[in-house]
C-alpha positions in Angstrom: 68.0 -33.6 -26.5 68.3 -30.9 -24.0 66.5 -28.5 -26.3 63.6 -31.0 -26.8 63.2 -31.4 -23.1 63.1 -27.6 -22.6 60.5 -27.3 -25.4 58.3 -29.9 -23.8 58.6 -28.3 -20.4 57.8 -24.9 -21.8 54.8 -26.3 -23.7 53.6 -28.1 -20.6 53.9 -24.9 -18.6 52.0 -22.9 -21.3 49.2 -25.4 -21.3 49.0 -26.5 -17.6 49.1 -23.0 -16.1 46.2 -21.6 -18.1 44.1 -24.7 -17.6 44.9 -24.6 -13.8 43.9 -20.9 -13.7 40.6 -21.6 -15.5 39.8 -24.5 -13.2 40.7 -22.5 -10.1 38.5 -19.6 -11.4 35.5 -22.0 -11.9 36.0 -23.6 -8.5 36.2 -20.1 -6.9 33.0 -19.1 -8.7 31.1 -22.3 -7.6 32.3 -21.9 -4.0 31.3 -18.2 -4.0 27.8 -18.9 -5.4 27.4 -21.7 -2.8 28.4 -19.3 0.1 26.2 -16.5 -1.3 23.2 -18.9 -1.5 23.7 -20.1 2.2 24.0 -16.5 3.4 20.9 -15.5 1.4 18.9 -18.3 3.1 20.1 -17.3 6.5 19.4 -13.6 6.1 16.1 -14.0 4.2 13.3 -12.2 6.1 10.1 -14.2 6.0 6.9 -12.5 4.7 5.4 -12.8 8.2 8.1 -10.7 9.8 8.0 -8.2 7.0 4.2 -7.9 7.5 4.6 -7.6 11.2 7.0 -4.6 10.8 4.7 -2.9 8.3 1.4 -3.3 10.3 0.0 -0.1 11.8 -0.8 -0.5 15.5 -4.4 0.7 16.2 -6.7 0.6 19.2 -10.4 0.5 19.7 -10.5 4.2 20.4 -8.7 5.0 17.1 -11.1 2.9 15.1 -14.1 4.4 17.0 -13.0 7.9 16.0 -12.1 6.9 12.5 -15.7 5.6 11.9 -17.5 8.4 13.8 -18.4 5.9 16.6 -19.2 3.1 14.1 -22.0 5.3 12.8 -24.8 3.8 10.7 -24.0 6.6 8.2 -20.6 4.9 7.7 -21.9 1.4 7.3 -20.8 -0.2 4.0 -22.3 -3.6 4.6 -23.0 -6.4 7.0 -22.3 -10.1 6.9 -22.6 -13.2 9.1 -19.7 -12.4 11.3 -19.5 -8.6 11.4 -20.1 -5.2 9.8 -17.9 -3.1 7.6 -17.7 0.7 8.1 -16.0 3.4 6.1 -13.4 5.3 8.1 -10.6 7.8 7.8 -7.2 7.0 9.2 -4.2 9.4 8.7 -6.2 11.2 6.0 -6.8 8.0 4.1 -10.2 6.3 3.5 -10.3 2.7 4.8 -12.8 -0.1 5.4 -13.1 -1.3 8.9 -14.6 -4.7 9.5 -15.8 -5.1 13.1 -16.4 -8.6 14.2 -19.7 -9.5 16.0 -18.1 -11.6 18.7 -21.6 -12.6 20.0 -22.0 -14.6 16.8 -20.8 -18.1 17.0 -17.7 -18.6 14.9 -16.8 -14.9 14.6 -13.5 -15.3 16.6 -12.5 -18.3 14.5 -13.3 -16.3 11.4 -11.1 -13.5 12.6 -8.2 -15.9 13.2 -8.7 -17.6 9.8 -8.7 -14.2 8.0 -5.5 -13.1 9.8 -3.7 -16.3 9.0 -4.8 -16.2 5.4 -3.9 -12.6 4.8 -0.7 -12.2 6.8 1.7 -13.3 4.1 -0.1 -12.9 0.8 0.0 -9.9 -1.6 -1.7 -9.6 -5.0 -3.2 -6.9 -7.1 -6.5 -8.8 -7.2 -6.8 -9.3 -3.5 -8.2 -6.7 -1.1 -5.2 -5.4 0.8 -5.2 -5.6 4.6 -3.8 -2.6 6.4 -3.8 -3.9 10.0 -5.8 -5.8 12.6 -7.0 -5.0 16.1 -7.5 -7.4 18.9 -8.3 -5.4 22.0 -11.2 -4.4 24.4 -13.7 -1.7 24.2 -14.4 0.9 27.0 -16.6 -1.7 28.9 -13.7 -4.2 28.7 -15.5 -6.4 26.2 -13.4 -8.2 23.6 -13.1 -6.3 20.4 -11.7 -7.5 17.1 -11.5 -5.7 13.8 -9.7 -5.7 10.5 -8.8 -2.7 8.5 -8.7 -3.0 4.7 -8.0 -0.8 1.7 -11.1 1.0 0.7 -12.8 -0.1 -2.6 -14.7 3.0 -3.9 -16.8 1.2 -6.4 -18.3 -1.3 -3.9 -19.1 -4.9 -4.5 -19.8 -6.8 -7.7 -23.1 -7.8 -6.1 -24.2 -4.1 -6.2 -23.3 -3.8 -9.9 -25.0 -7.0 -10.9 -28.2 -6.2 -9.1 -29.3 -2.8 -10.4 -27.0 -0.2 -8.8 -24.8 0.0 -11.9 -24.4 -1.5 -15.3 -21.4 -3.5 -16.4 -20.7 -3.8 -20.1 -19.5 -7.1 -21.6 -15.8 -5.9 -21.5 -16.0 -5.0 -17.8 -17.6 -8.4 -17.1 -14.8 -10.2 -18.9 -12.2 -8.1 -17.1 -13.8 -8.9 -13.7 -13.7 -12.6 -14.6 -10.1 -12.4 -15.6 -9.2 -10.5 -12.3 -10.9 -13.3 -10.3 -9.1 -16.0 -12.2 -5.7 -14.3 -11.5 -6.6 -14.0 -7.8 -7.6 -17.7 -7.5 -4.6 -18.9 -9.5 -2.3 -17.0 -7.1 -4.1 -18.4 -4.0 -4.1 -22.0 -5.3 -0.8 -22.2 -7.1 1.6 -19.3 -6.3 1.3 -19.0 -2.6 3.9 -20.8 -0.5 1.0 -22.6 1.2 -2.1 -22.9 -1.0 -5.3 -21.1 0.2 -8.9 -22.0 -0.7 -11.2 -19.1 -0.3 -14.4 -21.3 -0.1 -16.8 -18.3 -0.1 -16.4 -16.6 -3.5 -19.5 -14.7 -4.3 -20.5 -11.3 -5.7 -20.6 -9.5 -2.4 -17.0 -10.6 -1.7 -15.7 -9.3 -5.0 -14.9 -5.6 -4.6 -14.1 -3.0 -7.3 -11.5 -0.3 -6.9 -11.5 3.2 -8.5 -10.4 1.7 -11.9 -13.0 -1.1 -11.8 -10.3 -3.7 -11.1 -11.8 -6.6 -9.1 -10.4 -7.7 -5.8 -11.3 -10.8 -3.8 -12.1 -10.1 -0.2 -13.4 -11.7 3.0 -11.2 -14.6 3.9 -13.1 -15.5 7.1 -13.9 -19.0 5.8 -10.6 -19.5 4.1 -8.9 -22.9 4.3 -5.1 -23.0 4.4 -3.9 -26.3 2.9 -0.8 -27.2 4.9 -0.9 -30.6 3.4 -2.3 -31.2 -0.1 -5.2 -33.6 -0.4 -4.5 -36.9 -2.2 -6.6 -37.3 -5.3 -8.6 -40.1 -3.8 -8.8 -38.5 -0.3 -12.0 -36.8 0.8 -12.0 -33.5 2.7 -13.4 -33.5 6.2 -14.1 -29.8 6.4 -17.6 -30.2 5.1 -19.4 -27.7 2.9 -18.1 -24.2 3.4 -19.4 -20.9 2.1 -22.7 -19.3 1.3 -25.4 -21.6 0.0 -25.7 -21.1 -3.8 -22.1 -20.0 -4.2 -20.0 -22.9 -3.0 -17.6 -24.8 -5.4 -18.9 -26.7 -8.4 -19.7 -30.3 -7.5 -20.9 -29.4 -4.0 -24.0 -27.6 -5.2 -25.5 -27.0 -8.6 -26.2 -23.3 -8.1 -23.7 -20.6 -8.8 -23.7 -16.9 -9.7 -22.9 -15.9 -13.2 -21.3 -12.8 -14.6 -23.0 -13.6 -17.9 -26.6 -14.3 -17.1 -28.7 -16.1 -19.8 
């Protein structure tokens, strides 16, 4: 009888102790993962703060010198809200977009572009290097954006005689734009609608990879629209290039 009790006790010890150790290990692992998750959330650095630390601080004087006094020889193009100049900063070629603040809506365009670009990064978006909001030597307001330089210019130039795109290059450009729009619409923390996608806003780098640029009319969707809800922002973008359904005219990479 005594031996039977001892055997049962020994068996219980052999079973209970391993099971208890396993349960304790699992509990410790769960608690450890939970604590690590909380710490990760607390110590996570937001994209905004990371971008803020990486932005280069520039002044009107620096940009003036970088573009040879905003020389016409450095002019890359001009749009509704400003002009883009080629410049050299720290030995690197950049594109400097100078806002025409006399133009109505230019300041709003500058703010919209800063908000849209401050926390997005994608290989098919034109990368922003920094922004400048200052005054010139006459104490007039001055606002500019500094972008990565795209040596092969705009898609518009290639589609209208300055260069020839073969069918494979056209397909690759279309795929690049699709990747960019998918990122903006579905992969950003807050969806962004470009609203002005047109050939002059599609820029090509040294390897002919397409990059979407000019977010001056971008719309940040802080709250997604209900399927039956209408937008009150009206028609945005350049006539002839706005989204399907708002106009019948669009550019085509594959003209008939």
